[in-house]
N, C-alpha and C positions, 0 to 999 in steps of 0.2 A: 583025697578030701575033696569032697564035693564042693562048689559052688555055692548049692547054697547053703554051707557052714564060714563061709566065707560074705556072705552077708548078713547085715547087724537085724539083729531079730526086733522082732516086731515091737516090741515093749518096750528094746532102746530107741528105736524112733520113736515112739510116741516120747518119751519121757526126752530127748533129744527134744523137737519141736516145743514141749511143754516150755525147756531152759530161753527157750531160741528167744517166743513169747512173753516171758518171762522179760525176757531181755527187750524187749524193745518196749511193753508197759511201762516200765523201767523211764525207759526213753522218753517214753508219748508222758508219761507224767515229767521227768525233767522240763521237756519242752513249754510243758503246760506254765510251769513254776515260771519259768522263765521270759514265760510270758506275760503271766500277769504281776511280775517284778518287772518289768520296764515297762509295761504299762500304769502302773504306781507311780512307778520316779519319772513318766513325758506328766503325771497330771501332778504332779506334786511338783515339777518347771514349770507349768506353768502356769502355779497357782503364785507361782513363785512373780514371774516373768508378770503376771497382771499383777501385785502386789506393791513388786519395783515398778511401771507404769505409774500408777498409782497416786506413789507418796508424790516420783518426778514431778506429777501431774499439779499435785496439791497445793502447793502453793498459791503457782496463779492463776487457778481455779478460785482460791480463793478472794482471789486482787480479784479477778472477774465478780464476780458477788458482791464485790463489795461497791464498785464500779454501777455491774447492776442496778445496786442501792440509791445510789447518787443521780441515772436516770430516770429511776421512781419521784423523786426525791426532789425535782425537777420537774417532773411528767403531774405532781402534786403543789406544784410552786404554782404553777401553770393555771391546774387547774380550782387552787379557792382565788387565781386573780379574778374570776368570775363573768360573765361574759365583757365584749365588745374590747378596744384593743388594748392589746397587752407593751405594757410601754417598752419601745427598746434596750434601753436601758439595762432594766428584769432582763432582757433575753442577752442581752448580751454580760452581763455580769454574770449569772446563769453558763452558760457557755464558753468562759471562759475558764469558773469556777470549771467544766466537767474535760474544759481541753488542759487544763493543768493533773488534775485527778490523777489523767489518762497518761502522762506523759513518766508523771514520777511512777506508777507500775508500770512503764516502761526500760524507765532508772534502775527496780528493781532488777530488772532481766539483764543489767548493764546495754541499755538502749539508749543511743541519747542521738537526740537532733543533727543534723551537719551541721557546722559553723557557717555563719553566711559568708559566702565570693564576691568578689564584681567580678570578674577574672572566667572564664570559662575553661569547664577543668572536666578535660574524654574520664576521665579516672574514678571521677565520683557524679558528674554530669551526666546526663539524656537530654541535648536539647530536642525538643519537641516541633520547635514554632522557632522561626529566627523574621526578621522585622528589619526590613533596608534602611540604610543611610547616608550621608553623605561624609563624614566624618570619622577621617580614620582613626581618630582616638579610640572610637568605640569599637571598634572591628573585635569583636567575642566577647564582647562585654557580655552580663549578664542582661537583660529587663527587666525582666519576673522570674521569680521561681511557680511553678500552680502543683507543683508535689515534692510536699519539704522531704529531704532526702534521710535514712536515719541510719548511724554505724550500731555496730555492736562489739567490742572489746576493741577497738581502733580498727576493723575491718569495715570494710559498706556492705552493709543489711540489705540498702537499699541506694540509685543512684539519683537524687532531685533530679524531676524534669523541670525544664528551663527553656525559657524564649530568652536567645539572644538578639543578638544587631551584627549585620551582616553589611559588607559594603557594597552599594548597589552598583551596579554593571553596568560597564556603558561602553 
């Protein structure tokens, strides 16, 4: 037997190359099919996410649109009054109405104003100013509230910003 007898024929080699090419093309097609499937899946998940976020935000957005309508009503009421000074009573009444409506929107989200407290409490208050005093009974008492604090589901959402009394240093 000669060394040329041990070598595959040109025909066998070409046949083998064609089989390899066929396998590579099949693998490439499968890979493209897999990429297409993943791209479709990602697009579908993105759509679900956007729809979920929209549905979750929708009640709040509708409440805010109602509040916008109330603000437009307030602007219209002032414009109807015409030129000249607007009675303080009208402005006060309208602002109270808008404040109540806004607090109702917050209440629908389980957000409530903190109950008033006379004693300073670090867990719910943030002292932003102090007032000197001589009466020791007034130490760490709340003088006034600058920004109302809010709770959500019994947990502090925003601390109340307060002015407190402190003893005169002497």
